[in-house]
N, C-alpha and C positions, 0 to 999 in steps of 0.2 A: 688718453682720450676715451670718453665714454660714447658708446654707439648703441642706438636702439635698433633691434632686429625684428622685422615683421615678415610674415608670409600669409598668403591666403586670406586677405582682408575681405574679398568678395562683396564689395559695395556696402558693407555694414558701417554706415557713417557713425552710429552710436559707439561702437567698439573702437573705431579708428580714433574718434575724439578722446576716448578714455585712454587709449594707448599713448596718444600725443601728450595728454596731461601728465601721465606718469613719466614719460621721457623728459619733459620740461622740468618736472620736479627733481628728477635724478641728474640733471645737468648734461643730458645727451647733446653732443655736438654734431652728430651725423646719424641719419637713418638709412639702414640697408633693408631693402624689400626683396624677398625671394619669389615674387610673382603672384599672379592672380589678384590684381587690383579690381579688374573687370572693366569698369567704365571710367571715362574722364572725370565725372563728378566725384568719384572716390579719390582720384589723384589730386584734384583741387583741394580737398580736405587735408590730404597728407602734406601739401605744400604750405598751408596757411601759417604755421608757426615760423616759417622762414628758415628752417633747419635744412641743411643740405640733404638731399635724398638721392641715393644711388640704388638702382634696382635692375631687375631682369624681368622679362615677360614670362608668364606662366601659361598653362594650357587653356585657361578661361579668359584670357585677355583678348577679347574680340575686336576691340577698337584701338589697335596698336598705333595708327597714325595720330589719333586724338590724344592718346596717352603720351606719346613721344613729343607732340607739339607742346604739351604742358611741361614736360620734364625731359630735357635733352640727355639726362644721365640714366635713361632706361635703355637697357641693351638686350640683345639676343643672348640667351644663355648657351654655354657657361661663359662667365665674364670674370677674368682674373685681372686684378688691379692692386695698386699700392695705396694704403691709407695709414698715415701716421707711422711709417716705417714697417708696416706689416703687409704681407701679401694676402689678399682676401680673394677667395674664390666663391662666386655667387652664382647660384643656379636654381632652377625649380625642381627638376628631377635629379635626385642623387645618382640613380642608377645609370644615367646617360652620360656621365662624366668619366673620361679616361683616367686611369690610375696615374699615368705619367703627369697629367695636369694637377691632380690632387696633391701629388708629392711636392709641387712647387708652392703650395699654400701654407700659410701659418694658421689660417682660419678658413674652414669650408662651411658655407652657409647654404642651406637648401630648404625646400618646403614640400608642397604637394600632398603629403600624407595626413596633414592636419593634426599630427601628433608630435608633441614637443620631445626633443632629445638633445642632451648635451653630453658629448663624449670627449673627455680630456685626452690629450696626446698631441702628436705632431702629424697632421694638423688637428686643431681643436674643431670638432664637428658640432654644428649648431643647427637644429631645426626648432624655430620658435613656436611651432604649433600653429593653430589657426586664430588669427586676429579676428576674423569674422564670427567665429563661434557657431556657424550654421550646422556643422556636422556632429560635433560632440557636445555643444552647448557650454563649453568651457574656454572662452576666449583667452588667448595668451600671447605673449611677446617675450623677447629676451633682451637683456642688457649685457653688453660686452665691454669689458675694460681692455683696451688694446695694449696698454702698458704691461699689465700683469697677465694678460691672456686668460682672464677668468670671466665666466659668463654664468648668468642665472636666469631662470624663467620667472616671469611675473604674470600673474593672472589679472585680467582687466575686466 
């Protein structure tokens, strides 16, 4: 199963659309978002393709009830769940997650820093960088193959 990974989209509809186009082209079956959508209008854009979205809240998600009303699969971080036989740990702040919880994951996805990082191992660490591109001007996302546990960053 291919998964699209996003974080820190910060209401940038243009880069959200570009990320979604790339995900569709790559055959992504699920999108994981590590927080900072910001407003419901950004969530509406993320849901347009009809691809399942699972996410957590970030520190800039000020309208949580509106976001959750649109997508029931947005959770308080950290959120550990199973997807295609893999344990996925999704959060916004990497530093706030206990080591005991991290050890239960096959994949640990986080955001907040706006800087992409992929670190192989158990678990596989993924920070997709900033989808919004507001801080560094280089919007990015990641694509994860859950079967092979391989991931790569894509610039959008």
